[in-house]
Structures are given as structure tokens and as C-alpha cells.
C-alpha positions in Angstrom: -7.6 -29.9 26.6 -5.9 -27.1 28.1 -6.5 -25.5 25.4 -10.1 -26.4 24.8 -11.0 -25.3 28.0 -9.4 -21.7 27.5 -11.0 -21.3 24.1 -14.4 -22.3 25.9 -13.5 -19.7 28.6 -12.7 -16.8 25.9 -16.0 -17.4 24.2 -17.7 -17.0 27.8 -15.9 -14.1 28.6 -16.2 -12.5 25.2 -19.9 -12.5 26.3 -20.0 -11.4 29.4 -17.2 -8.5 27.9 -19.4 -7.6 25.0 -22.6 -7.1 27.0 -20.8 -4.9 30.0 -19.6 -3.1 26.9 -23.0 -2.2 25.4 -24.4 -1.6 29.0 -21.8 1.2 29.0 -22.6 2.6 25.5 -26.1 2.5 26.4 -25.7 4.1 29.8 -23.4 6.8 27.7 -26.4 7.4 25.0 -28.8 7.8 27.8 -26.8 10.3 29.7 -26.1 12.5 26.5 -30.3 12.4 26.1 -30.9 13.5 29.2 -28.5 16.1 29.2 -30.1 17.3 25.7 -33.4 16.9 27.2 -32.4 19.3 30.0 -30.8 21.7 28.1 -34.4 22.1 26.0 -36.2 22.1 28.7 -34.0 25.4 30.2 -34.2 26.9 26.7 -38.2 26.3 26.4 -38.7 27.9 30.1 -36.5 31.0 29.3 -38.4 31.5 25.7 -41.4 30.9 27.8 -40.5 33.9 30.4 -39.2 36.0 27.6 -42.7 36.0 25.7 -44.5 36.9 29.0 -42.2 39.5 29.6 -42.4 40.5 26.0 -46.6 40.4 26.1 -46.3 42.7 29.4 -44.2 45.2 28.1 -46.9 45.6 24.9 -49.8 45.6 27.0 -48.2 48.3 29.3 -47.3 50.4 25.7 -50.5 50.0 24.4 -49.3 47.8 21.4 -51.5 45.0 20.1 -50.3 41.6 21.6 -50.0 40.5 18.4 -47.1 42.4 16.3 -48.3 41.1 13.0 -51.8 41.8 13.2 -52.1 45.1 11.3 -49.8 43.6 8.7 -52.2 40.6 8.0 -54.8 43.6 7.3 -52.9 44.9 4.3 -51.5 41.8 2.9 -55.3 41.0 2.3 -55.8 44.2 0.4 -55.6 44.1 -3.5 -52.9 46.2 -4.7 -53.1 48.4 -7.7 -50.0 48.6 -10.1 -49.7 51.1 -12.6 -47.7 50.9 -15.6 -46.5 53.7 -18.0 -45.4 52.7 -21.7 -44.0 55.3 -23.8 -44.1 54.1 -27.6 -41.9 56.4 -30.0 -44.5 56.8 -33.1 -42.3 59.2 -35.4 -38.8 60.6 -35.3 -37.9 63.4 -37.4 -34.2 65.4 -37.8 -34.4 69.0 -38.3 -31.4 71.0 -39.3 -31.3 74.3 -37.9 -28.8 77.1 -39.2 
């Protein structure tokens, strides 16, 4: 009788402990996700700051806002490639004394 009661209690306790373990695991995962989200937000803020400083610096130096602006125009132009091919038509050997 006592063993049956203990087994029954073990099953109930097992469920409770499993739920507690799952809750702790979920809480830990949530903390990791929040930490990564904060790190991403910090990096995005830093990136925005650096980009705005760079735009101001380029403007002060009189440079175009988009550094690739000039290179895009060059890429769209056609390039002419000149190829020179030398062909030997006849070869003679002459002995000079």
C-alpha cells in the first residue's frame, strides 16, 4: 500500500519538477534572446552614428554622398579591348660568313 502511494506521489512530483525545469529553461532562453536583442540594438545605434558622421565628413570635404556614384557611371560604359595577334608566315635561315 505504501509503495503504491510513493509511486503515485513520484509521478506527481515528476510532473511538477518537469514543469519547473521547463520554466527555468524557457527563462534562460528568453534571457539569452533579450541579451542578443540588446547587443543588436546597440550595434545598430553605433552604425547609424558612424554613418551620419561619415555623411557629415563627406559633405564638409565636398565629396558626393554616395562614394560609388562615380564608379557606377564608369561601369555602364562600354569598354573597347584591342587584341593584337602576330602570325609567322615564313621562316628562313641564312648563314652569313
